[in-house]
Residue frames as qw, qx, qy, qz and C-alpha x, y, z in Angstrom:
[[0.290, -0.158, -0.515, 0.791, -86.79, -193.01, 115.49],
 [0.135, -0.793, -0.557, -0.208, -89.92, -191.37, 116.78],
 [0.322, 0.017, -0.206, 0.924, -89.40, -187.74, 117.57],
 [0.106, -0.848, -0.519, -0.009, -91.64, -185.22, 119.30],
 [0.373, 0.331, -0.029, 0.866, -90.98, -181.50, 119.08],
 [0.324, -0.676, -0.533, 0.393, -91.68, -179.31, 122.10],
 [0.317, 0.262, 0.143, 0.900, -91.07, -176.14, 120.26],
 [0.190, -0.653, -0.332, -0.654, -94.28, -174.40, 121.04],
 [0.639, -0.635, -0.394, 0.183, -94.14, -174.95, 124.69],
 [0.556, -0.181, -0.112, 0.803, -91.16, -172.75, 124.94],
 [0.013, 0.366, 0.250, 0.896, -92.74, -169.91, 123.19],
 [0.514, -0.637, -0.481, -0.316, -95.68, -170.32, 125.18],
 [0.659, -0.419, -0.360, 0.511, -93.66, -170.26, 128.18],
 [0.304, 0.024, 0.027, 0.952, -92.35, -166.92, 127.26],
 [0.217, -0.461, -0.373, -0.776, -95.71, -165.46, 126.53],
 [0.548, -0.577, -0.598, -0.095, -97.37, -166.51, 129.75],
 [0.509, -0.308, -0.424, 0.683, -95.37, -164.55, 132.15],
 [0.149, 0.084, 0.096, 0.981, -96.69, -161.25, 130.97],
 [0.181, -0.588, -0.673, -0.410, -100.35, -161.10, 131.76],
 [0.086, -0.289, 0.277, -0.912, -102.14, -158.29, 133.60],
 [0.199, -0.244, -0.907, 0.281, -104.89, -158.57, 136.14],
 [0.216, -0.718, -0.657, -0.080, -107.75, -157.32, 138.15],
 [0.040, -0.777, -0.074, -0.624, -108.79, -154.05, 139.77],
 [0.736, -0.650, -0.149, 0.113, -106.90, -154.40, 143.00],
 [0.115, 0.904, -0.373, 0.176, -103.81, -152.43, 144.15],
 [0.853, -0.366, 0.353, 0.119, -101.54, -155.45, 144.51],
 [0.287, 0.772, -0.532, -0.196, -98.07, -155.59, 142.93],
 [0.979, -0.033, 0.199, -0.012, -97.25, -159.03, 141.71],
 [0.191, 0.855, -0.474, -0.089, -93.60, -159.70, 141.33],
 [0.292, -0.427, 0.855, -0.039, -92.72, -163.37, 142.04],
 [0.716, 0.177, -0.538, -0.409, -93.24, -166.36, 139.85],
 [0.641, -0.335, 0.624, -0.296, -93.95, -169.56, 141.69],
 [0.322, 0.398, -0.783, -0.354, -92.42, -172.30, 139.46],
 [0.117, -0.006, 0.972, -0.204, -93.85, -175.19, 141.47],
 [0.368, 0.522, 0.641, -0.426, -97.35, -174.03, 140.78],
 [0.375, 0.687, -0.198, -0.590, -96.73, -172.97, 137.11],
 [0.730, 0.076, 0.630, 0.256, -96.45, -174.78, 133.83],
 [0.284, 0.623, -0.381, -0.621, -95.33, -174.08, 130.26],
 [0.671, 0.118, 0.731, 0.046, -96.60, -176.66, 127.78],
 [0.247, 0.464, -0.457, -0.717, -96.97, -177.11, 124.06],
 [0.730, 0.282, 0.609, -0.129, -98.80, -179.15, 121.40],
 [0.225, 0.523, -0.564, -0.598, -97.89, -179.94, 117.80],
 [0.910, 0.225, 0.200, -0.285, -98.80, -182.56, 115.22],
 [0.115, -0.522, 0.798, 0.278, -96.50, -185.27, 113.99],
 [0.113, -0.023, -0.912, -0.395, -97.78, -187.35, 111.11],
 [0.443, -0.413, -0.445, -0.660, -101.31, -186.06, 111.89],
 [0.647, -0.440, -0.598, 0.171, -101.07, -187.17, 115.57],
 [0.233, -0.874, 0.097, -0.414, -101.33, -184.53, 118.31],
 [0.735, -0.052, -0.467, 0.489, -98.37, -184.61, 120.68],
 [0.362, -0.910, -0.050, -0.194, -98.16, -182.82, 124.03],
 [0.691, 0.155, -0.363, 0.605, -94.96, -181.64, 125.76],
 [0.382, -0.913, -0.137, -0.038, -93.71, -179.35, 128.46],
 [0.412, 0.563, -0.445, 0.562, -90.65, -177.55, 129.87],
 [0.687, -0.497, -0.471, 0.243, -89.60, -178.24, 133.50],
 [0.495, -0.439, -0.150, 0.735, -87.36, -175.26, 134.09],
 [0.213, 0.672, 0.273, 0.654, -88.21, -171.58, 133.40],
 [0.320, -0.422, -0.375, 0.760, -87.76, -168.25, 135.23],
 [0.098, 0.770, 0.459, 0.432, -89.54, -164.95, 135.07],
 [0.173, -0.148, -0.268, 0.936, -89.17, -161.28, 136.08],
 [0.076, -0.659, -0.691, -0.287, -92.56, -159.78, 136.73],
 [0.045, -0.176, -0.331, 0.926, -93.97, -156.37, 137.67],
 [0.213, -0.408, -0.683, -0.567, -97.73, -156.31, 137.49],
 [0.137, 0.201, 0.547, -0.801, -100.35, -154.28, 139.26],
 [0.157, 0.470, 0.841, 0.216, -103.87, -155.27, 138.23],
 [0.043, 0.822, 0.368, -0.433, -105.05, -151.67, 138.89],
 [0.175, 0.818, -0.312, -0.451, -102.63, -150.51, 136.14],
 [0.882, 0.093, 0.436, 0.150, -102.23, -153.38, 133.70],
 [0.584, 0.796, -0.029, 0.155, -100.85, -151.19, 130.95],
 [0.077, -0.855, 0.491, -0.151, -97.76, -150.57, 133.17],
 [0.902, -0.240, 0.356, -0.031, -97.24, -154.36, 133.63],
 [0.414, 0.684, -0.589, -0.112, -94.02, -155.87, 132.36],
 [0.854, -0.294, 0.425, -0.064, -92.62, -159.37, 132.33],
 [0.367, 0.552, -0.718, -0.213, -89.95, -161.61, 130.91],
 [0.926, -0.143, 0.293, -0.192, -89.96, -165.38, 130.70],
 [0.231, 0.609, -0.742, -0.161, -86.92, -167.49, 130.00],
 [0.962, -0.037, 0.130, -0.238, -87.31, -171.19, 129.30],
 [0.305, -0.544, 0.764, 0.165, -84.46, -173.69, 129.61],
 [0.725, 0.352, -0.356, -0.473, -84.82, -175.63, 126.35],
 [0.356, 0.296, -0.882, 0.087, -82.80, -178.58, 127.60],
 [0.306, -0.007, 0.748, -0.589, -85.57, -179.13, 130.27],
 [0.605, 0.124, -0.314, -0.721, -88.00, -180.19, 127.56],
 [0.466, 0.066, 0.865, -0.175, -90.24, -183.22, 128.07],
 [0.372, 0.294, -0.488, -0.733, -91.24, -184.13, 124.41],
 [0.867, 0.019, -0.030, -0.497, -93.00, -187.40, 125.30],
 [0.986, 0.011, -0.060, 0.153, -90.14, -189.92, 125.10],
 [0.573, -0.620, 0.291, 0.451, -86.50, -190.15, 125.92],
 [0.586, 0.209, 0.506, 0.597, -85.66, -190.41, 122.17],
 [0.145, 0.849, 0.365, 0.353, -87.70, -187.26, 121.40],
 [0.417, -0.893, 0.004, 0.168, -86.10, -185.39, 124.38],
 [0.636, -0.334, 0.380, 0.583, -82.61, -186.32, 123.12],
 [0.483, 0.430, 0.515, 0.563, -83.40, -185.35, 119.46],
 [0.058, 0.910, 0.366, 0.185, -85.13, -182.11, 120.00],
 [0.395, -0.845, 0.114, 0.341, -82.12, -180.43, 121.74],
 [0.683, -0.025, 0.424, 0.595, -79.84, -181.13, 118.71],
 [0.169, -0.316, 0.230, 0.905, -78.76, -178.58, 116.14],
 [0.040, -0.294, -0.688, -0.662, -81.57, -179.07, 113.67],
 [0.330, -0.703, -0.618, -0.119, -84.24, -178.43, 116.32],
 [0.360, -0.922, -0.129, 0.055, -83.42, -176.25, 119.38],
 [0.618, 0.485, -0.266, 0.558, -79.66, -176.33, 119.14],
 [0.560, -0.815, -0.146, -0.024, -79.34, -175.86, 122.84],
 [0.746, -0.172, 0.007, 0.643, -75.52, -175.87, 122.74],
 [0.303, 0.256, 0.172, 0.902, -75.67, -172.53, 120.88],
 [0.326, -0.395, -0.117, -0.851, -79.13, -171.31, 122.12],
 [0.230, -0.093, -0.911, 0.330, -79.88, -172.77, 125.52],
 [0.104, 0.448, 0.616, -0.639, -82.83, -170.56, 126.30],
 [0.045, 0.582, 0.570, 0.578, -86.00, -169.16, 124.71],
 [0.160, -0.266, -0.358, 0.881, -87.07, -165.70, 125.82],
 [0.011, 0.737, 0.551, 0.391, -90.28, -163.75, 125.88],
 [0.215, -0.244, -0.285, 0.902, -90.29, -160.07, 126.82],
 [0.143, 0.775, 0.608, -0.098, -93.58, -158.11, 126.99],
 [0.245, 0.122, 0.150, 0.950, -93.96, -154.78, 125.24],
 [0.355, -0.189, 0.019, -0.916, -97.64, -154.11, 126.05],
 [0.006, -0.297, -0.927, 0.230, -100.59, -155.38, 127.99],
 [0.299, -0.139, -0.257, -0.908, -104.04, -154.29, 126.77],
 [0.321, 0.167, 0.771, -0.524, -107.14, -154.86, 128.99],
 [0.220, -0.102, -0.715, -0.656, -110.07, -156.33, 126.99],
 [0.605, -0.356, -0.031, -0.711, -112.61, -156.35, 129.86],
 [0.919, -0.338, -0.074, -0.187, -113.32, -158.65, 132.72],
 [0.708, -0.527, 0.406, 0.239, -110.21, -160.90, 133.26],
 [0.814, 0.385, 0.322, 0.293, -109.15, -160.78, 129.58],
 [0.172, -0.804, 0.295, 0.487, -106.01, -159.17, 128.10],
 [0.807, 0.564, -0.040, 0.170, -104.06, -159.04, 124.89],
 [0.562, -0.665, 0.322, 0.370, -100.32, -159.46, 125.64],
 [0.643, 0.745, -0.134, 0.116, -97.79, -158.24, 122.96],
 [0.527, -0.723, 0.404, 0.189, -94.05, -158.90, 123.08],
 [0.457, 0.651, -0.589, -0.146, -90.95, -160.26, 121.49],
 [0.948, -0.175, 0.254, -0.083, -90.31, -163.98, 121.41],
 [0.247, 0.708, -0.654, -0.102, -86.73, -165.21, 120.79],
 [0.924, -0.097, 0.369, -0.040, -86.02, -168.79, 119.96],
 [0.820, 0.115, 0.343, 0.444, -82.77, -170.07, 118.41],
 [0.355, -0.271, 0.165, 0.879, -81.47, -166.50, 117.94],
 [0.009, -0.381, -0.560, -0.736, -84.54, -165.39, 115.97],
 [0.048, 0.323, 0.495, -0.805, -86.79, -162.65, 117.40],
 [0.063, -0.411, -0.680, -0.604, -90.43, -162.19, 116.37],
 [0.301, -0.129, 0.260, -0.909, -93.19, -159.95, 117.49],
 [0.284, -0.262, -0.914, -0.121, -96.07, -161.94, 118.93],
 [0.393, -0.199, 0.208, -0.874, -99.55, -161.09, 120.41],
 [0.370, -0.196, -0.904, -0.088, -101.78, -163.53, 122.27],
 [0.559, -0.580, -0.151, -0.573, -104.92, -163.52, 124.52],
 [0.410, 0.054, -0.776, 0.477, -104.55, -164.20, 128.26],
 [0.512, -0.723, -0.263, -0.384, -106.46, -164.01, 131.50],
 [0.227, 0.313, -0.627, 0.676, -105.45, -163.15, 135.01],
 [0.643, -0.567, -0.426, -0.289, -107.31, -164.38, 138.10],
 [0.026, 0.515, -0.564, 0.644, -106.38, -162.91, 141.48],
 [0.753, -0.459, -0.470, -0.047, -106.83, -164.82, 144.74],
 [0.597, -0.764, -0.029, 0.243, -105.63, -162.61, 147.54],
 [0.158, -0.838, 0.413, 0.321, -101.87, -162.11, 147.30],
 [0.381, -0.180, 0.799, 0.430, -101.48, -164.64, 144.56],
 [0.612, 0.570, 0.050, -0.546, -102.89, -164.90, 141.06],
 [0.632, -0.002, 0.706, 0.319, -102.61, -166.96, 137.86],
 [0.312, 0.579, -0.353, -0.665, -101.94, -165.88, 134.26],
 [0.657, 0.149, 0.736, 0.067, -103.31, -168.31, 131.71],
 [0.404, 0.707, -0.174, -0.553, -102.90, -168.10, 127.93],
 [0.811, 0.201, 0.510, 0.207, -102.27, -169.75, 124.63],
 [0.126, 0.765, -0.358, -0.520, -99.96, -168.71, 121.74],
 [0.881, 0.266, 0.360, 0.151, -99.58, -170.46, 118.41],
 [0.061, -0.772, 0.431, 0.464, -96.30, -169.96, 116.61],
 [0.863, 0.481, -0.135, -0.071, -94.80, -171.35, 113.35],
 [0.787, -0.439, 0.268, 0.341, -91.70, -173.41, 114.05],
 [0.697, 0.447, 0.248, 0.502, -90.34, -172.39, 110.58],
 [0.014, 0.952, 0.033, 0.304, -90.14, -168.79, 111.73],
 [0.469, -0.791, 0.388, -0.065, -87.61, -169.77, 114.26],
 [0.505, 0.517, -0.688, -0.074, -85.67, -172.38, 112.12],
 [0.539, -0.286, 0.716, -0.340, -86.82, -175.17, 114.44],
 [0.807, 0.263, 0.528, 0.012, -86.46, -178.28, 112.32],
 [0.176, 0.760, -0.425, -0.460, -83.67, -177.60, 109.82],
 [0.060, -0.315, 0.901, 0.292, -82.35, -179.72, 107.00],
 [0.206, -0.177, -0.913, -0.305, -84.47, -182.79, 106.40],
 [0.108, -0.540, -0.751, 0.364, -86.96, -181.48, 108.95],
 [0.004, -0.213, 0.028, 0.977, -87.53, -178.11, 107.25],
 [0.375, -0.215, -0.555, -0.711, -90.68, -179.22, 105.44],
 [0.424, -0.164, 0.471, -0.756, -93.92, -179.64, 107.32],
 [0.709, 0.042, -0.550, -0.438, -95.12, -183.01, 105.92],
 [0.601, -0.109, -0.742, 0.276, -93.96, -185.04, 108.97],
 [0.308, -0.429, -0.501, 0.685, -93.90, -182.35, 111.74],
 [0.139, 0.849, 0.464, 0.213, -96.49, -179.57, 111.33],
 [0.322, 0.457, -0.096, 0.823, -95.45, -175.95, 111.23],
 [0.406, -0.669, -0.030, -0.622, -97.92, -174.80, 113.94],
 [0.480, -0.071, -0.728, 0.484, -96.98, -175.19, 117.55],
 [0.406, -0.745, -0.248, -0.467, -99.40, -174.25, 120.25],
 [0.353, 0.157, -0.612, 0.690, -97.95, -172.95, 123.52],
 [0.522, -0.689, -0.328, -0.380, -100.07, -172.85, 126.61],
 [0.351, 0.228, -0.573, 0.705, -99.11, -171.64, 130.10],
 [0.540, -0.760, -0.323, -0.160, -100.45, -171.25, 133.61],
 [0.413, 0.329, -0.422, 0.737, -98.13, -168.92, 135.64],
 [0.542, -0.720, -0.425, 0.083, -98.72, -168.56, 139.33],
 [0.312, 0.498, -0.210, 0.782, -97.48, -165.30, 140.80],
 [0.467, -0.628, -0.543, 0.305, -97.43, -163.80, 144.18],
 [0.031, 0.955, 0.081, 0.284, -97.41, -160.22, 145.46],
 [0.381, 0.477, -0.461, 0.644, -94.44, -158.35, 146.86],
 [0.619, -0.566, -0.500, 0.216, -94.14, -158.60, 150.59]]
């Protein structure tokens, strides 16, 4: 059975909702899921595999004029995974991998947003997957376009830190430990 593991996407999902922005006094508060994506990439037997999550929600409060005051949470529905095949989608939700019966969602909650100049930021927060919470920090950008904007970023996690792939899958010889999560989150300003 060929299995693809979409683990990173979820984390990434969580990380993306927290990015700060530009020097305009606009308060961004609404995620636009139809214009957003949370994806991931990992290696299985040396081959890169891409995946994504179809369902995620976010609570955002972000004013580009005061990025340090920005806050966001992102919750990803792990059962909404697209891991590249029906077999992989079915396998990855089981107990050794995401265990969605016990842990249906992954969650990212920001703790700080640090402006790095231009459109660049460092986002720090807590990522929870499968009941395990870790501190994470990742680079992101925010591009404003009137009353909407897009947060873009990438975060690499180690699946072993979150017990994703237990038992026979705990070693990293078939499925690599690193999972890259990438996101594009479209947000709109409060009306």
